[in-house]
N, C-alpha and C positions, 0 to 999 in steps of 0.2 A: 504494500500500500504506500503510495507516494504521499509524504506529509505536506500540509499546506505551506506555501512559500512565504518568506518574510515580505511584509507589505512594502512596496516600492515608494509609496507616497509618504509625505510628512504631514503632520497636523499643526495647525496654528494654535498657539496657547490662548485659551479662552475660558470663560466661565469662572466659577468660584475659585478654582485652583490655578488661575492663569499665571500667577507669579511663580508658583512652583514648577509649572510646566515650562515656563520660559527659562527658569534656571536649569531644568533638566536638558532642554535643548542646547543651552550654553555649555553645559558640562560635556555633552556628547560632541559638540563642535570642537572643544578643546582636545578631546580624546582622538578625534579624527585628524587633528593637526599633527599628531604623533610628536616627533622631536622638534617640530617647527620648520619654517621655510628654509632657513640656512642649513640645518642638518639634512633635510630632505634633498636640497640641491646638491650638497656635497656628496651624498650617497648616490644620487642619480649620476653624478659625474664619474663615479667609479665603474659605471656600466652595469650596475645591479638593480634588480627590482626591489622596491621597498616591501615591507611586510604585507601591506594591504594589496599591493599589486600581485604579490605571490599568491595570496589567497584567491584573488579573482582569476588568476591563470590556472589554478589547480582545480577549482570547483566548477560544477555546472553553473552557467550564468545566473546570477541573481538568487542563489540558494543559501548564501552564508547568513546564519543567524548567530549574532554575536552575544556572548554572555560576559557580564562584568565590564560593560562598556565605560562606566564612569569610575572604575577603580583607579586609585592613584593618591596623590598627595594634594589636598585642598589648601588653598591660601585664602585668608579671610582678613577683613579690615578690623580695626580696633573694636568696632561695635559688633563684630561677628558676621558681617555681611560677606557673602561669597564673592571672591574676586577672580580666581582662576584655578584650573586643575592641571597638575603635572601628571599625565597618565602613566600608568605602569607600562613596562616594556614587554609584557606578555599579553598577546591577543589570543582569546580563546572563543570557541563556538562550535557549531555544527554546520554541515552543508551536505550537498549531494555530489557524488561522482557517478556518472552514468545512471542517475536516478537512485543510487544507493547511499544511505546515510553514513557519514564519517564524522569523527570529532577532530578538531584542530587545536594545536598548541603551537603558537607562532611567536618567535622572538622578533622584537622591533629593535634593530641595531641603531636606529637614529636616536634612541633614548639611552644615553650612557653606554653605548656599545653593547647593548643587550646584557649588561652585567646584572648579576643577582642582587646587586646593591640597589637597583631601581625596580626590583620585582617584588610583588606581594605573592609569596609562594602559595598561599591558600587558593589563589585564583587558578593557577595552572594545575595544581593538584586536584581541584574540583573537577575540571574537565576530564582528567585522567580517571578519576573515580567514577564519573558519569559514564565514560566509555566502558569501564569494567562492569558496572552494575546494570546499565541498559544494553550492553552487549552490541556495541558497534565498533568498527575499526578506528584506531587512533593514529593520526599523522602528526609528527613533530617536525616543523620547519625551523631548524636550529641555526642561529647566527649570533653566538654569544661569546663574549670575551671571558666568561667565567666569573669567579668571585672577585671582590674588591675589598681592600682594607678600609675603604670609606664606609663599609657596612658597620664597622665598629662605632663610628660617630652616629650613624643612623639609629642603632639599637642601644647605644650607650654601654656596650660590653661585648662579650663573645658568646658563642653558642656551640653546643655539641654539633658536629657536622652530620646531621641526619634529617630525614623527613618522615617521621613515624607514620603519617597518614597517607603516604604515597604508595599506592598498590602496584609498584613497578613489576614485581615478579608475578603477582596475581594476574595482571594484564596479559603477560606473555603466555599464560596458560588458558586464556579465555578468548581474546580477540586478536586479529592481526594488528601488529604495531609496526609502524614505518618511521625511520629516522632519516632526515635529509640534511646533510651538511652543506650550508650555503655560504659559509664564511669561516672565520676562526672559531672553532668549537673546542674550548679548553675546559678542563675540570668537569663541572656538572654538565656543561654543554656536550662534551664528549660522551658522557654516560647516557645522555638522552638520545644521541645518535645510535650508540652501540647496543643499548638495551632494546632491541627490536628484532623482528623477524626478517626485515629487509631494510638495508641502509644503502644510501647512494650519496656520493659527494661530487661536487663540481670541480673538474680539473683546473689547477692553477688558481682557483678562487677560494676553495675550502681547505681547511686543515682540521684534523681530529687528533687531539693530543692531551696528555695529562696536564701539561702546563706550557705556557708560551715561552718565547725566547728570552724575555726579561727575567722570568723566574729561573730558567735554566742557567742563564748567565750568572745570576746571583748565587745559585746553589752549587754549580760545578765549574764556574769560570770558563764556560764554553760559549763561543759565539756561533750560533747556528741559525740559518734562515728558517722562517716558519714553514715553508714548503718542504725543506729538508728534514724538518722535525715531525711534521704530521700531514704532509701532502699525499696526493694519490699514489705517487711512486713508493712511498713508505708503506702504504697499506696494500700494495701489490705483494709485498713480502710478509707483512704482519697478518694479512687475511682478515683483518678486523672489520673493514667496511666492504660490503658485498660488491657494489657496482660503482662505476665512474660515469660521469655525464659530461658531455661537451660543453653544455651551458645550462642555465637554470631551466629553460624550456624543456630541454632533454631530461633533466632530473625529474621534473614534475610529470612529464609524460611517462617516465618509467614507473613512478608511483601509481599513476592511474592504471597502467597495464598490469603491474604486479597484483593490485587488488582485484582486477577483473577475473582472476582465477580462484580467488579465495572466498569463503563464506563470510557472512557478517560476524559470526562467532563460532565457537566449537559446538554451539547448540543449533546451528543452522547448517544447511547443505550448501556445498559449493555451487556457484551459478553455472548452469548448463545453457549453452547457446544453440540456436538453430544451426544445424550443420549446413555448410556450403560447399564441402568437398566430398567427392564420391568416395565412400568407404571402400569400394573395390578398386580404386585407382592403383595401378601397378606400374611403377616406373621401370622400364626395361633395363636401364643401365645398372640397376641394383644387382643383377646377376653377376656382374664383374666388379662390384664395388670393392671387394677385398682382393688384393693382388695374390696370385699364386706364389710368388716369391715371398717367403716369410720375412725377409729383411726389408721389404718395401713397405712404406706407410700409405695412408689414405686419408681422406677428409671425413671424420665422423659427423661433422655438422651437416654436411650434405646428405648423409644418410638420415639423420633426424628430420631434416626438412622434407625429405621424400616420404617418410613413413607417417609423420604427424600431419594433422590438418594444415593445409597450406597457409603459411604466414603466421602460424600460431606459436612458434617456439620462442620463448622469452628466457634468455640465458641469465643465470645468477652466478656471480663470481667469475666472470670471464678471465680476469687477469691474475688470478691466484690459484694455487693448487692445480695447475693447468693439466696435469695428467688425468684428471677426472673432470667431466663436464656435468654441471647440474643446471636444470632448467625447468620451467613450467611450460605446458603445451596443452593441446586438445586433441582428442581422438573422437571423431564423429560428434563434435560439440561438447564433449565431456572433459573437464579439466583434469589433467594428470601431472604427476611429477615425473621428470626424466633424468636418468643418470646414464652416462656413457664414458668410456675410457678414450683418451686421445693419445695415440701412439706417437704423435709428433713431439710430445713433452715427456721426458724421462721414459720414453718407450711405453708410456701408459701405466707405469708402475705406481704402487701405492706409496706416496710420500707423506710426511707429517702434515703438510698443508692440505694435500688431497684428502687425507683421512678426516681432518677437521671439517673440510668443506662437505664431504659426503655425509658425515655424522649429522651436521646441522640441517642438511637438506632432508635426510630421512626423518628427523624429528619434526620438521615443518610439515611434511606430507602426512605423517601419522597423526599429528595434532589436529589438522584441519580436514582430514578425510579425503585426501587425494590418492587415488590409485597410483602405483609407481610402475614404470617400465624401465628396465635396466638393459642397456646394450653393452654386453660384456666383451671386453678384450683386455683381460687383466693378466699380465705376465708374472705378477707377484709383488711382494713388498720390495721397496727400494733397498738395496744392500750397500755395504761399504761403511767406512768410518764415519762419514758425514751423516749417513742415515742413522747409525747407531747412536751417535752423540745427539742427534735431533729427536730421539725417542720415537722413531717410526713405528716400532712394534706397539708402543703404548697407544699411538693414534689408531692403529689397526684394531687393537683391542676395544677401544671406545666405539669404533664403528660396529663391532660385533654386539656391544651392549645396546647401541641404538637400534640395531636390527632386531634384537631379541625383544625389545619393547615395542617395536613397530606393529601396528595393526592395520596397515594399509593393504588392500589387495595388491598382489605383486606379480609381475610378469618379467621373466628374464629371457632375453634373446641373446644366446651365445653366438657371437659373430666371428670371433677368432680365437683368442687364448683365454684360458681360465686355469690358473696354476697356483698351487700353494695356499698358504694361509689367507692371503688377500683374495685369491680366487674363490675361496670358500665363503667370502663375504659378499657374494653376488646377490643374496636374497635372505630374508628372515628364515630361521630354522625352528621356531617354536612349534609345539606339537600340533596345534590346530591349523597351522598355515598350510596352504596348498599353493605352492609356487607354480605358476603356469610357465614352465620352462621348455623352450624349444631352441633349436640350434640351426645355423646355416651349415652347409657342407664344408665351409672353410674353417669351422671351429675345431679346436684341439684343446684337451684338458688333461690334468694329471697333477701329481705332487710336485713336479719340477719340469721346466721347459726342456725339450729334447736337446737343444744346443748345449746348454750348460750341463745337463745331466750326463751326456755322452762324455764330455771332457772330464767330469768328476769321476765317473765309473770306469773309464777306459784310458786314462791318461798314460799309463805305462805302455799299454798296447799300441796306442797312437804314436807315442814318442819313438817306439822301437821299430815302427814300420818303415820300409824303404821310402814311401811317400806318405808322410803323416797327414797331409791335407786330404789326399785321396782316401786314406783309411778312415779319417774322421767323417768324410762325406758318406762313405759306405755304411758306417755304423749309424749315422743319423737317418739315412734312408731306411735302414732295417727297422729301427725303432719307430720311425714316423709311420710306417705302414700299419703298425699295431695301434697307433693312436687315432685311427679313422673314427669319426663320430658314428659311423654306421655300426661299428662293433658294439659301441655303448647302446645304441638304439635296439640292437638285437636282444639285449638283456633288459630292455625297458628302463635303462638308466637315464634316459632322457625321454620326455613326452613324445617328441617328434623331431625329425629333421625336415626342414622346409626349404622350398625354393625362396631365395631372398625377395622375389617379387610378390610372394604371398603374404609378406609380413604385415602390411597395412591392413588388409582385409581380415586377417586372423586377429590382430589386436583390436580392430574396431568391433569385432564380434565379442571378444573377451571383455572389453571395457563395459559392455552393456550388463554383463553379469557382475562385474566388479562394482558397477554403480548401484546395483540392487543391494549388494552387501553394504556399501556406504549408506545408502538411503534408509536401510532398515536397522542399522547398528549405531547411528549417531545418538548422543544422549537424549535429544528430543526430536531430532530430524525435522526441523522446521524449514520449509522452502524459503530461500532468500530472494 
C-alpha cells in the first residue's frame, strides 16, 4: 500500500494561533537554510550536492517526509522572544524508493562539518529506532568530520562514548541498512558507514577512517593524506567498504539498485518483478565458455550475464577479494544471491579477503531470504607464507560457519574445479539442506588438483625420468582420465551433468521451487 505523500502546499498563518504558526514557519525556514548562504556556496563550489539535494536525488520525487525539522539551538531576546534557530546537522525522515518506504539519516556538512558537536543524537537515533520497530530499510548518507573537542564546552564536561538507545546491531538483524560515504567519515561517521549490509563510497571524495590526518599527526607524528588514510584504494585492501562510485549520482543509484533486490525487513518477502527475459534462453557460446586447456582462464562475469536475467547482475565488492565474485541478480524475476570464482585473480583460490567477502554475502542472503546460486571453480585455499600469516584457513573456517547457519535454498553449478577444503565450501552441509548440485562436462573435483598432486606423489619418479616434463604430462593425463565428472555421475555423486547451454532454463525452473521455500518459511512472509 502506497502511503499518502507529504503535502506540497504551504499554509498561511491565520486564526487564533496565527502567531505560533508564523513562528513555526520561521523556524522551518531557518532549518531549510541549513548552514547559511556562505556555507552552502562554499560547499557547492567543491562540486558536491548538499544534504537536501542528496535526499531529492535519492528518493522518488516529492516523497520525503521530514521529522525533527525544527530541532536545533534556539536564540531568544532578553524578554524570551524567539529570534533565530541554528538547526542541527542531522536531517532525518522517510521517503519512497520505487514506491517502497525507507528511512533516512543524513549529515549536513554545511553545519560545522557534520560534527557530532552540532548534532542532537536523540534525533538520528529516533529514526534508526523507527526503522527497526516499523521494519523499513535505513539509509545513512554520511558526510561527517566526527567528534569535536568543542563538545566539551557545549555539555560542560565529558561523557562515556556510547549511545545506549541506538539499536545498531538490532537493525542489522531486522532491516536492510545502507551506509554511503560522501565525504570525510571519521570516528562515528565511519561506524555509520560500516555498520551496514551495503556500503559505497565516492572515489577521491570520500574517506572512511578511525581518525583524520590531524589526529594521526598528533598521535604518531605521521603526515598522511586523507585519501591515503581512508580513501577507496585503502578499502580495496581492507575490504571494509563494499563498493566504489564514480560520483554521488552513481553512489545513490547503487543504493536504489541494491535495495531493489531486498525485502522491507526479515518479516517481508523479497520483491519479485515481472520477468522480461525468456527463461529458456540458451546462449550458444556457453558450450565453449570454459577452455579445454586447464591453464587458460575465462571471463566468469560473462557467464553470469548469460545465465541470469539480462541486465540484472549487481556486483558487490568488485575491487576486493577478487578471487570470488559476489552479486545480486534475478532469475525469471526472482531475486537471488550469486557467488562465482574468478580464475583471473589468484587463480580463483580462497584468500583471506575472498573468504570474508563470501562469508558476509552468505549471511546477507540467508538473513533476507534470497536463494543462492554458486558457480564453482575453486582450486582450493591460497597457500604459501603470505596466506598462512594472513590467516587464510581461519577465513575459510568462518565461511564454513556461515554456510552451516545459512538457510537459503542453494544451487551449485560446478563449472571447472572444486578441490580441497575450500572446494568443500561450495554449499551448506547441514542435515536438512538439499543442495541442487549439477556440473558442466568441464568440471573436475577431488582432494587436490591433479597438477600439484602429481608432483607431490611422483616427484622422485618424474625427476628420474629421461624426460621429466614428458613423464609429468603422462602421469597427469593418466590421473585426469579418472577425474571425469561422468565417473562421479555414474555413482550419483552429482545430481546431473548438463550441457552449459541448459543452465539458465534449469535454474529458472529450480528458482520457482526455491521461492516456494522462501515464501513459506519466512517469519511472517508478508508480501513487500
